[in-house]
C-alpha positions as CSV (number, residue, x, y, z in Angstrom):
1,M,-9.4,56.9,58.1
2,T,-5.6,56.4,57.0
3,T,-3.4,59.7,57.5
4,M,-2.3,61.6,54.5
5,K,1.3,59.9,55.1
6,E,0.5,56.2,55.6
7,A,-1.8,56.8,52.2
8,A,1.4,58.2,50.5
9,A,3.8,55.9,51.4
10,D,1.2,53.2,50.0
11,F,0.2,54.6,46.8
12,L,4.2,54.9,46.0
13,S,4.7,51.7,47.0
14,K,3.0,50.9,43.5
15,K,5.4,50.1,40.7
16,R,2.7,50.7,37.8
17,I,1.3,54.1,37.7
18,A,-0.7,56.4,34.9
19,V,-0.3,59.7,34.9
20,A,-4.1,60.9,33.4
21,G,-4.1,64.2,31.3
22,V,-0.6,64.3,31.0
23,S,0.1,67.4,28.0
24,R,1.5,66.9,24.8
25,E,3.8,70.0,25.3
26,S,6.9,68.4,27.0
27,G,8.5,69.5,29.7
28,G,5.9,71.8,31.0
29,A,5.0,73.0,34.0
30,H,1.2,71.6,34.1
31,G,1.3,69.3,36.8
32,G,0.8,65.4,34.8
33,N,4.1,66.4,33.1
34,P,5.9,67.1,35.9
35,V,4.7,64.2,38.4
36,Y,5.3,61.8,35.3
37,V,8.8,62.3,34.4
38,R,9.4,62.3,38.4
39,L,8.2,59.0,38.3
40,R,9.5,58.0,35.5
41,D,13.3,59.0,36.2
42,R,12.3,57.2,39.9
43,G,12.1,54.3,38.3
44,Y,8.9,53.4,38.2
45,D,6.9,51.9,35.5
46,V,4.7,55.3,34.3
47,F,2.3,55.6,31.5
48,A,0.8,58.5,30.3
49,V,-2.9,58.8,29.3
50,N,-4.4,61.9,27.0
51,P,-7.1,60.4,24.7
52,N,-5.5,63.2,22.3
53,A,-1.8,62.1,22.2
54,S,0.1,58.9,20.7
55,K,3.2,60.1,22.7
56,V,4.1,62.6,25.5
57,E,7.3,62.9,27.1
58,G,9.0,60.9,24.4
59,D,7.0,58.2,25.2
60,A,3.7,56.0,24.1
61,C,0.8,57.7,25.4
62,Y,-2.8,55.8,26.4
63,P,-6.6,57.2,25.5
64,N,-7.5,55.9,29.0
65,V,-6.5,53.9,31.7
66,K,-8.5,50.8,30.3
67,T,-6.1,50.5,27.0
68,I,-2.9,50.2,29.4
69,P,-1.4,46.7,28.6
70,G,-0.9,45.0,32.5
71,G,-3.0,47.5,33.7
72,V,-1.5,49.6,36.1
73,D,-1.5,49.4,40.4
74,A,-2.4,52.9,41.0
75,V,-3.8,56.4,39.4
76,V,-2.4,60.1,39.3
77,I,-5.7,62.6,38.0
78,G,-3.6,65.4,36.9
79,T,-6.9,66.8,34.3
80,H,-9.1,69.7,35.0
81,P,-11.2,68.7,38.0
82,D,-14.2,68.7,35.1
83,M,-12.7,66.0,33.6
84,A,-11.9,64.0,37.0
85,P,-15.5,62.1,37.0
86,A,-14.9,60.0,33.9
87,V,-11.3,59.6,34.8
88,M,-12.3,57.8,38.1
89,Q,-15.1,56.0,36.3
90,D,-12.4,54.3,33.6
91,C,-10.9,53.9,36.7
92,I,-13.5,51.6,38.7
93,D,-14.0,50.0,35.3
94,A,-10.1,49.1,35.0
95,G,-10.0,47.6,39.0
96,I,-7.9,50.4,40.2
97,E,-7.4,50.7,43.8
98,H,-5.5,53.9,44.3
99,V,-5.8,57.4,42.5
100,W,-4.5,60.6,43.6
101,M,-6.2,63.7,42.3
102,H,-3.2,66.1,42.1
103,R,-3.6,69.4,43.7
104,G,-0.3,72.3,43.9
105,P,-0.9,75.5,44.3
106,G,-3.3,76.6,41.8
107,G,-7.2,74.5,41.7
108,G,-5.3,71.6,40.7
109,S,-7.9,68.4,39.4
110,V,-9.7,67.3,42.6
111,S,-13.5,67.2,42.0
112,D,-15.8,66.2,45.1
113,A,-17.9,64.5,42.7
114,A,-14.9,61.9,41.2
115,T,-13.9,62.0,44.9
116,V,-17.0,60.2,46.0
117,L,-17.7,58.0,42.8
118,G,-14.0,56.7,43.8
119,R,-14.8,56.0,47.6
120,E,-18.0,54.6,47.0
121,A,-16.2,51.9,44.3
122,G,-14.2,51.2,47.3
123,I,-10.9,53.2,45.6
124,T,-8.2,54.5,48.2
125,V,-8.4,58.3,46.7
126,I,-5.8,61.0,48.0
127,D,-8.0,64.4,47.0
128,G,-5.4,67.0,46.9
129,G,-1.7,67.4,47.1
130,C,1.8,65.6,45.4
131,P,2.9,62.6,44.8
132,L,6.3,64.7,44.6
133,M,5.7,66.1,47.9
134,Y,6.4,62.6,49.6
135,A,9.2,60.3,49.8
136,P,11.1,58.6,48.1
137,T,10.0,61.0,45.1
138,A,10.0,64.0,47.0
139,D,12.4,67.0,46.3
140,F,13.3,69.9,48.3
141,G,10.9,72.4,46.8
142,H,8.2,69.7,46.5
143,K,9.0,69.2,50.8
144,M,8.6,73.2,51.0
145,M,5.6,73.2,49.3
146,K,3.9,70.5,51.2
147,G,4.3,72.3,54.4
148,V,2.9,75.3,52.8
149,L,0.0,74.1,51.2
150,S,-0.6,71.6,54.2
151,L,-1.6,74.8,56.2
152,V,-3.3,76.5,54.0
153,G,-5.6,73.3,53.4
154,K,-4.7,72.0,49.7
155,V,-3.3,69.1,51.4
156,P,-5.5,66.8,53.2
157,K,-4.4,65.1,56.3
158,T,-6.7,62.1,56.4
159,V,-7.9,59.8,53.3
């Protein structure tokens, strides 16, 4: 088993990251959009994924991870949990090796079925927490949130 800190560091060492489930509504509190914007602002090559949008946050948006030119190294799933298994299957089909299912204070995107599907395919699956809780993308608020959510079991200890 890998510690969450190690898995987060490995995930965030990837430079081409897709965020599946970004909203068409710019600047919203939806989990996918803040992750997308922060990764973009921190210099990552980040790609928005939403089958119902052609642009998100002013950038091109793709219908699924398989259609991103040149592929990606990792994917953040910020969809409703019911959609996470289909996104995970897209990640498997695209040869993605690192997937993070977002979970903040609410229900988040974590799906047990998607976790099992991904891990059975050899993907490193982080099933909870938020990439913005860890360096180099963290801010003070997310660091505090990580502490609280870790205490209540919304951030896994191991992956």
